[in-house]
C-alpha positions as CSV (number, residue, x, y, z in Angstrom):
1,X,96.8,118.8,55.2
2,X,99.5,116.2,54.5
3,X,100.6,116.3,50.8
4,X,100.7,112.5,50.6
5,X,96.9,112.2,50.9
6,X,95.5,110.5,47.8
7,X,91.8,110.9,47.1
8,X,89.6,108.2,45.6
9,X,87.5,110.4,43.3
10,X,84.8,107.8,42.8
11,X,84.1,107.2,46.5
12,X,85.4,110.7,47.6
13,X,87.2,109.0,50.5
14,X,90.7,109.2,51.8
15,X,92.4,105.8,51.7
16,X,93.7,104.3,55.0
17,X,97.3,105.0,56.1
18,X,97.8,107.8,53.6
19,X,98.0,110.5,56.3
20,X,101.2,110.9,58.2
21,X,100.5,112.5,61.6
22,X,103.0,115.2,62.7
23,X,101.7,118.6,63.8
24,X,98.1,118.6,62.7
25,X,95.2,120.1,64.5
26,X,92.6,117.4,65.5
27,X,89.1,117.7,66.9
28,X,87.5,114.6,68.5
29,X,83.7,114.6,68.6
30,X,82.1,112.4,71.3
31,X,78.5,113.3,72.0
32,X,77.3,110.5,74.2
33,X,76.7,109.8,77.9
34,X,79.1,109.9,80.9
35,X,80.4,106.3,80.6
36,X,81.0,106.5,76.9
37,X,83.1,109.6,77.5
38,X,85.9,107.5,79.0
39,X,87.2,106.3,75.6
40,X,88.3,109.9,74.7
41,X,91.2,109.6,77.1
42,X,93.0,106.5,75.6
43,X,92.3,107.9,72.0
44,X,94.0,111.2,72.9
45,X,96.8,109.4,74.6
46,X,97.4,107.1,71.6
47,X,97.5,110.1,69.2
48,X,100.0,112.1,71.4
49,X,102.3,109.0,71.8
50,X,102.4,108.5,68.1
51,X,102.9,112.2,67.2
52,X,103.6,114.4,70.2
53,X,103.4,117.6,68.0
54,X,99.7,117.1,67.4
55,X,97.1,119.6,68.9
56,X,94.0,117.8,70.1
57,X,90.7,119.4,71.1
58,X,87.5,117.6,72.2
59,X,83.9,118.4,71.6
60,X,81.8,116.7,74.3
61,X,78.4,117.0,76.1
62,X,78.3,119.7,78.8
63,X,77.7,117.3,81.6
64,X,80.7,115.2,80.8
65,X,83.2,118.0,80.2
66,X,84.7,118.2,83.7
67,X,85.9,114.6,83.5
68,X,88.4,115.5,80.9
69,X,88.8,119.2,81.4
70,X,92.1,118.9,83.2
71,X,93.8,116.4,80.9
72,X,97.2,117.7,79.9
73,X,97.1,116.2,76.4
74,X,93.9,118.1,75.5
75,X,94.3,121.7,74.4
76,X,90.7,122.7,74.7
77,X,87.4,121.0,75.7
78,X,84.5,122.3,73.6
79,X,81.3,122.1,75.5
80,X,78.1,121.0,73.7
81,X,74.8,121.9,75.5
82,X,72.5,119.2,74.3
83,X,69.5,120.7,76.1
84,X,69.9,124.2,74.5
85,X,70.7,122.6,71.1
86,X,67.3,120.7,71.1
87,X,65.1,123.1,73.0
88,X,63.3,124.2,69.9
89,X,63.8,124.7,66.2
90,X,64.8,128.3,66.7
91,X,67.2,127.4,69.5
92,X,68.7,124.7,67.3
93,X,69.6,127.4,64.8
94,X,70.8,130.1,67.1
95,X,72.8,127.6,69.2
96,X,74.7,125.9,66.3
97,X,75.5,128.8,64.1
98,X,77.9,130.5,66.6
99,X,79.4,127.2,67.5
100,X,80.1,126.3,63.9
101,X,81.6,129.6,63.3
102,X,84.0,129.2,66.2
103,X,84.9,125.7,65.1
104,X,85.6,126.8,61.5
105,X,87.9,129.6,62.8
106,X,90.1,126.9,64.4
107,X,90.8,125.4,61.0
108,X,91.1,121.8,62.1
109,X,93.0,119.4,59.8
110,X,91.2,116.3,61.0
111,X,87.9,115.6,62.8
112,X,87.4,112.1,64.4
113,X,83.8,111.4,65.2
114,X,83.6,108.8,67.8
115,X,79.8,109.1,67.9
116,X,77.7,108.1,64.9
117,X,74.6,110.1,63.9
118,X,73.4,113.1,62.0
119,X,74.4,115.6,64.6
120,X,78.1,114.6,65.1
121,X,78.6,114.0,61.4
122,X,77.0,117.4,60.5
123,X,79.2,119.2,63.0
124,X,82.2,117.3,61.6
125,X,81.4,118.5,58.1
126,X,80.6,122.0,59.3
127,X,84.1,122.4,60.7
128,X,85.5,122.5,57.2
129,X,88.2,120.0,58.1
130,X,89.6,118.2,55.0
131,X,89.8,114.9,56.8
132,X,86.7,113.6,58.6
133,X,87.1,110.1,60.1
134,X,84.4,107.8,61.5
135,X,83.4,104.2,61.6
136,X,82.0,102.3,58.6
137,X,78.2,102.1,58.8
138,X,75.6,101.4,56.2
139,X,73.8,104.8,56.1
140,X,73.6,107.7,53.7
141,X,74.8,110.1,56.5
142,X,78.3,108.8,56.4
143,X,78.6,110.7,53.1
144,X,79.4,113.7,55.4
145,X,82.6,111.9,56.4
146,X,85.4,111.0,54.0
147,X,87.8,108.8,56.0
148,X,86.5,105.3,57.0
149,X,88.8,102.7,58.7
150,X,88.9,99.1,57.6
151,X,87.8,96.2,59.9
152,X,84.9,95.4,62.1
153,X,83.6,97.5,65.0
154,X,80.9,95.3,66.5
155,X,80.7,92.9,69.4
156,X,83.7,94.4,71.3
157,X,83.9,96.9,74.1
158,X,83.2,100.4,73.0
159,X,86.6,101.7,74.3
160,X,88.5,99.1,72.2
161,X,86.3,100.0,69.1
162,X,87.1,103.7,69.7
163,X,90.8,103.2,70.1
164,X,91.0,100.9,67.1
165,X,89.7,103.6,64.8
166,X,93.2,105.0,65.0
167,X,94.5,102.0,62.9
168,X,93.4,104.3,60.0
169,X,96.6,106.4,60.7
170,X,98.7,103.3,61.1
171,X,98.9,103.8,64.9
172,X,99.9,100.4,66.4
173,X,100.4,101.4,70.1
174,X,96.8,101.7,71.2
175,X,97.2,100.7,74.8
176,X,94.3,101.6,77.0
177,X,95.0,103.3,80.3
178,X,92.0,105.1,81.7
179,X,92.3,108.1,84.0
180,X,90.5,111.2,85.2
181,X,92.7,114.1,86.1
182,X,91.6,115.3,89.5
183,X,92.9,118.7,90.5
184,X,94.7,118.7,93.9
185,X,92.2,121.2,95.4
186,X,89.3,118.9,94.6
187,X,91.1,115.9,96.0
188,X,92.0,117.8,99.2
189,X,88.4,119.0,99.7
190,X,87.0,115.5,99.3
191,X,89.6,114.0,101.6
192,X,88.7,116.6,104.2
193,X,85.0,115.8,103.9
194,X,85.5,112.0,104.2
195,X,87.8,112.4,107.2
196,X,84.8,113.8,109.1
197,X,82.8,110.7,108.7
198,X,85.2,107.8,108.0
199,X,87.9,106.5,110.4
200,X,91.4,106.1,109.2
201,X,91.9,102.6,107.7
202,X,88.2,101.9,107.6
203,X,87.0,100.0,104.5
204,X,84.9,102.3,102.4
205,X,82.4,101.0,99.9
206,X,80.5,103.2,97.4
207,X,77.0,102.2,96.4
208,X,75.4,103.9,93.3
209,X,71.9,102.3,93.0
210,X,70.6,104.4,90.1
211,X,70.7,104.0,86.4
212,X,69.5,106.0,83.4
213,X,66.7,103.5,82.8
214,X,64.6,101.7,85.5
215,X,65.1,98.4,83.7
216,X,68.8,98.6,84.7
217,X,68.2,99.1,88.4
218,X,68.6,96.4,91.1
219,X,66.0,96.6,93.9
220,X,66.7,99.0,96.7
221,X,66.0,96.5,99.4
222,X,68.8,94.3,97.9
223,X,71.3,97.1,98.0
224,X,70.3,97.7,101.6
225,X,70.9,94.0,102.5
226,X,74.4,94.2,100.9
227,X,75.3,97.3,102.9
228,X,74.3,95.6,106.1
229,X,76.5,92.6,105.3
230,X,79.4,94.9,104.5
231,X,79.1,96.7,107.8
232,X,78.7,93.5,109.8
233,X,81.7,91.7,108.3
234,X,84.1,94.4,107.4
235,X,82.9,97.3,109.5
236,X,82.5,99.1,106.2
237,X,81.7,102.8,105.8
238,X,78.9,103.1,103.3
239,X,78.9,105.9,100.8
240,X,75.5,106.3,99.0
241,X,75.7,108.4,95.8
242,X,73.2,109.2,93.1
243,X,72.2,111.8,90.5
244,X,70.2,114.9,91.1
245,X,66.9,113.1,90.7
246,X,67.8,110.1,92.8
247,X,67.7,111.5,96.3
248,X,64.5,109.7,97.1
249,X,66.1,106.4,96.0
250,X,69.1,107.1,98.3
251,X,66.7,107.9,101.2
252,X,64.8,104.7,100.7
253,X,67.9,102.6,100.7
254,X,69.3,104.3,103.9
255,X,66.0,103.7,105.6
256,X,66.0,100.0,104.6
257,X,69.7,99.7,105.8
258,X,68.6,100.6,109.3
259,X,71.7,102.7,109.9
260,X,73.0,106.0,108.5
261,X,75.4,106.1,105.5
262,X,78.8,107.7,106.3
263,X,78.1,109.9,103.3
264,X,74.9,110.3,101.3
265,X,74.7,112.7,98.4
266,X,72.8,113.3,95.1
267,X,74.5,116.6,94.4
268,X,78.1,115.8,93.9
269,X,79.7,116.9,90.7
270,X,81.1,114.1,88.5
271,X,84.7,115.2,89.4
272,X,83.8,115.2,93.2
273,X,82.3,111.7,92.6
274,X,85.6,110.6,91.0
275,X,87.5,111.9,93.9
276,X,85.3,109.9,96.3
277,X,85.6,106.7,94.3
278,X,89.4,107.1,94.4
279,X,89.3,106.7,98.1
280,X,87.0,103.6,98.1
281,X,87.9,99.9,98.3
282,X,84.9,98.9,96.2
283,X,82.2,100.3,94.0
284,X,78.9,98.5,93.7
285,X,76.3,99.7,91.1
286,X,74.2,99.1,88.1
287,X,75.0,99.5,84.4
288,X,75.5,103.2,84.5
289,X,78.2,106.0,84.1
290,X,79.5,106.1,87.7
291,X,80.9,102.6,87.3
292,X,83.0,103.8,84.4
293,X,84.2,106.7,86.5
294,X,85.1,104.4,89.4
295,X,87.1,102.2,87.1
296,X,88.9,105.2,85.6
297,X,90.2,106.2,89.0
298,X,91.3,102.7,90.0
299,X,88.5,101.7,92.3
300,X,87.5,98.0,91.9
301,X,84.0,97.7,90.5
302,X,81.1,95.2,90.9
303,X,78.6,96.0,88.2
304,X,75.1,94.5,87.9
305,X,74.0,94.1,84.2
306,X,70.6,93.2,82.9
307,X,69.4,94.4,79.4
308,X,72.8,95.3,78.0
309,X,75.7,93.1,77.1
310,X,78.6,93.8,79.5
311,X,81.2,92.7,76.8
312,X,80.1,95.9,75.0
313,X,80.0,98.4,77.8
314,X,81.2,97.2,81.2
315,X,83.5,99.3,83.2
316,X,86.9,98.8,81.6
317,X,88.9,97.5,84.5
318,X,91.1,94.4,85.3
319,X,89.9,94.7,89.0
320,X,86.2,94.6,88.2
321,X,83.5,92.0,88.3
322,X,80.2,91.8,86.5
323,X,77.1,89.8,87.3
324,X,75.0,89.2,84.2
325,X,72.3,86.5,83.4
326,X,72.5,86.7,79.6
327,X,68.8,86.0,78.9
328,X,67.6,85.4,75.3
329,X,65.9,88.8,75.4
330,X,69.1,90.7,76.3
331,X,69.6,93.7,74.1
332,X,65.9,94.8,74.3
333,X,64.7,98.3,74.1
334,X,64.8,98.6,77.9
335,X,61.2,99.9,78.2
336,X,59.3,98.7,81.2
337,X,56.0,98.3,79.5
338,X,57.6,96.1,76.7
339,X,59.5,93.8,79.0
340,X,58.6,90.1,78.3
341,X,59.5,89.1,81.9
342,X,57.8,91.8,84.0
343,X,57.5,89.6,87.1
344,X,61.0,88.1,86.8
345,X,63.3,90.6,85.1
346,X,66.9,90.1,84.2
347,X,67.9,92.4,87.2
348,X,65.6,90.5,89.5
349,X,67.4,87.3,88.7
350,X,70.5,88.7,90.4
351,X,70.4,87.5,93.9
352,X,71.8,89.1,97.1
353,X,74.0,86.1,97.7
354,X,75.6,86.4,94.3
355,X,76.5,90.0,94.8
356,X,77.7,89.3,98.3
357,X,80.0,86.6,97.1
358,X,81.4,88.8,94.4
359,X,82.0,91.6,96.8
360,X,83.9,89.4,99.3
361,X,86.0,88.2,96.4
362,X,87.1,91.7,95.6
363,X,87.5,92.9,99.2
364,X,89.5,89.9,100.2
365,X,91.7,89.8,97.2
366,X,90.6,86.5,95.9
């Protein structure tokens, strides 16, 4: 650990800007969903720009790991199996003990927890790292951490909040450039598959109609109407993508479209999905992880937001658009049976014409 660290014995915390980064070994903990994973990339990039000699590892959920697995600035991606870890009390113990033992053997100098909560804080403490950095929150569980940056972390995009945590080390260059490293063999395989169903030069639009919660989903028939307009005006090839449990939703939309999608799949890996989005002129979807993936590979995004505030979690892209009604009840618990507007929800208020107008704006470069 850097010899210049000065400890505040009363608070047992390490004051800000007292650690000079050079060749330390750092672990970043980010145990959240797919979209939230994207902030890891600019955080790692800022660290390596500031101190190229750093070694950076990442602890991340199993389903998200492939999105950053090929990043050249990350030495190792540690996979956290959330299902196994929470399966039962016994599995919680038998899963965590070997993981903690492996993490402790790495002798990390610094752990940066970009996720708040008992689990990431406990894992950070269990590594034995002398410096454990996280955000300032009013909770007793932050006692497991000993490095808290100054400043506010609320009401801003989560990527900006995560990158700004590095102010603790005096890092001023916190430029955000998202990217997902796609291996050439993956890209070549996807290009070959798309070439079988899409003509050269044909406008390709990706539609991802699902979302983690039903309250975030636009109606299937409205997606179908948009695809019909895209085909009629631009001769667009429609790519319908979803998660493993969304095949029925994709089938319903294709039936309502009245014509077959160029590609329809609920079984693509996240990395394959990223490679598909990289070849599309436009992504249209709800507030969900795939929108963040599309933005990270440079595909313009059109995102439909309802219960969540887009200023906090929209796809982070200069070439993206958001449609959002900002009702008084925004920020709700997103549970269908608790919705105060069950017959006229925030997602229902988004019209087909609004989405069509925004899609035209993007496709025609306006």
